[in-house]
Structure formats: C-alpha cells, structure tokens
C-alpha positions in Angstrom: 180.9 65.5 -47.4 178.0 68.0 -48.4 178.2 71.5 -48.7 175.3 73.5 -48.4 175.3 77.4 -49.6 174.2 79.7 -46.5 171.4 82.1 -47.9 170.7 84.0 -45.0 171.9 84.8 -41.2 169.1 84.3 -38.8 170.5 85.6 -35.8 173.9 86.9 -34.7 175.7 88.4 -31.7 179.3 89.7 -32.2 180.2 89.6 -28.5 179.0 85.9 -27.9 181.0 84.9 -31.4 177.8 83.4 -32.5 176.0 83.1 -35.2 172.5 81.0 -36.9 172.7 80.4 -40.2 169.9 79.3 -42.9 170.8 76.8 -45.3 168.5 75.3 -48.1 169.0 71.3 -47.7 166.5 68.4 -47.3 166.9 65.0 -46.1 168.8 66.2 -42.8 167.7 65.3 -39.5 167.4 68.0 -36.6 169.4 67.9 -33.1 167.4 67.8 -30.3 167.7 71.2 -28.3 168.1 70.6 -24.4 167.5 72.9 -21.5 170.7 74.5 -20.4 169.2 75.4 -17.2 168.9 72.2 -16.1 172.4 71.2 -16.3 174.5 71.0 -13.1 178.3 70.5 -12.2 179.4 66.9 -12.8 176.8 65.9 -15.4 178.7 64.0 -18.6 179.1 66.3 -21.4 180.2 65.3 -25.5 182.1 68.2 -27.5 181.8 67.2 -31.6 183.6 69.7 -33.6 186.5 70.0 -36.5 189.1 71.2 -34.1 192.7 71.8 -36.5 190.3 70.4 -39.3 190.2 66.9 -37.4 186.3 66.8 -39.1 184.0 65.4 -36.2 185.9 65.0 -33.1 184.5 63.4 -29.9 185.6 64.8 -26.9 184.4 63.3 -23.6 183.9 65.4 -20.4 182.0 66.7 -17.8 180.4 70.1 -16.7 182.8 71.6 -14.1 181.3 75.0 -13.3 179.7 77.9 -14.3 181.4 80.9 -14.7 180.8 84.9 -15.6 183.2 87.0 -17.8 182.6 90.4 -18.2 183.8 90.5 -21.8 181.1 87.9 -22.6 178.2 89.8 -20.8 176.4 88.9 -17.7 175.1 85.5 -18.5 177.1 82.3 -17.2 179.0 80.2 -19.6 179.2 76.5 -18.8 182.6 75.4 -18.0 183.5 72.1 -19.4 186.3 69.7 -19.0 185.9 68.5 -22.5 189.3 69.0 -24.4 188.5 71.6 -27.6 190.5 73.9 -29.5 190.6 75.8 -32.4 188.0 74.7 -34.7 185.4 73.4 -31.8 183.7 76.7 -32.1 180.3 76.5 -33.2 180.3 72.7 -32.6 177.8 71.5 -29.8 178.2 70.6 -26.6 175.6 67.3 -25.8 174.2 66.2 -22.4 173.9 62.5 -21.6 171.0 62.1 -23.6 172.4 63.2 -26.9 170.4 66.9 -26.7 172.2 70.3 -27.1 173.1 72.1 -24.2 175.8 74.5 -25.4 178.4 75.9 -28.1 181.9 75.6 -27.8 182.9 79.0 -27.7 186.7 79.7 -26.0 189.2 78.3 -23.8 192.1 79.6 -21.7 195.3 78.4 -22.4 198.8 79.9 -21.6 202.0 79.2 -20.0 203.7 81.7 -17.7 206.7 80.7 -15.9 206.0 77.0 -14.5 202.3 77.7 -14.3 200.7 75.7 -17.4 196.9 76.3 -17.4 195.1 73.7 -19.4 191.2 72.2 -19.6 189.3 76.2 -18.8 186.9 75.6 -21.6 183.6 77.2 -21.8 180.6 76.7 -23.8 177.6 79.1 -24.5 174.5 77.5 -22.7 171.8 76.6 -25.7 168.9 78.7 -23.5 171.3 82.0 -24.3 172.1 81.3 -27.5 168.4 80.4 -28.7 167.4 84.0 -27.1 169.3 85.8 -29.4 166.4 85.2 -31.8 164.1 87.2 -29.5 166.4 90.2 -29.6 
C-alpha cells in the first residue's frame, strides 16, 4: 500500500525490457539474490507479480528449459511453467529457498486454427540482469 518516487534509473536494457530503479525508502527488507547458473530443469519455482492488476499474485511452477531467443540476445532465458500474464513482467522468479533467480519477462500465447499454445513463459536469469550494472 505504500508508494515511493523513483529517484533514478540505475541500469536499463531496452532489448531485454528491464530496468533497475532507485527509490528513497526506509524500513524495506531486501530480497536474497540467488545464482541463476545453478538452476536445473525440474527445479520448483514461484513467481510473484501483479498480473492484470491482481496485486501480489503467487504462481507455482517448475523450470521447464533454457531457450535462446534471437531478439533477446544470445543468453538463454529460463523457461518456466508458472502461469504468468501481463503484469508479471518485472516481478520475481524465486527458487525453493526464496532466492531471486529470474525476472519474468515474456510469454508466448496464441491460437492458430486448432493449435493452442499455453505455458510458454520465460524469465531473464538474475545473473544476466545483474550484469547490466557492469555494462
């Protein structure tokens, strides 16, 4: 229920559609950052976000794979089975220890003739996201 003004953009990448923002706030508890290079297919995942304005939504899933998508660079994205929608982008993907391993970024959803595609959801690995600070 609290809102904080953004004081600056710390790092951003338009291609990856991610930005880290600085706010002036006190009494906040930071999240623990995990290591996305240690993630394996089948690992349980939790996604927290605000899909379609449903605040603090939690979805359960697993790591389904690692995929490289040309438009998003050469680094593999984490494919997850967690249901995500518009509004989950910029949230967090947590491992079973509650550590951030990724940022939900995009999903594939379309219906063509009788073929329906669902649960093709992807996250930017946290190691890659934190690498934006070094660029």
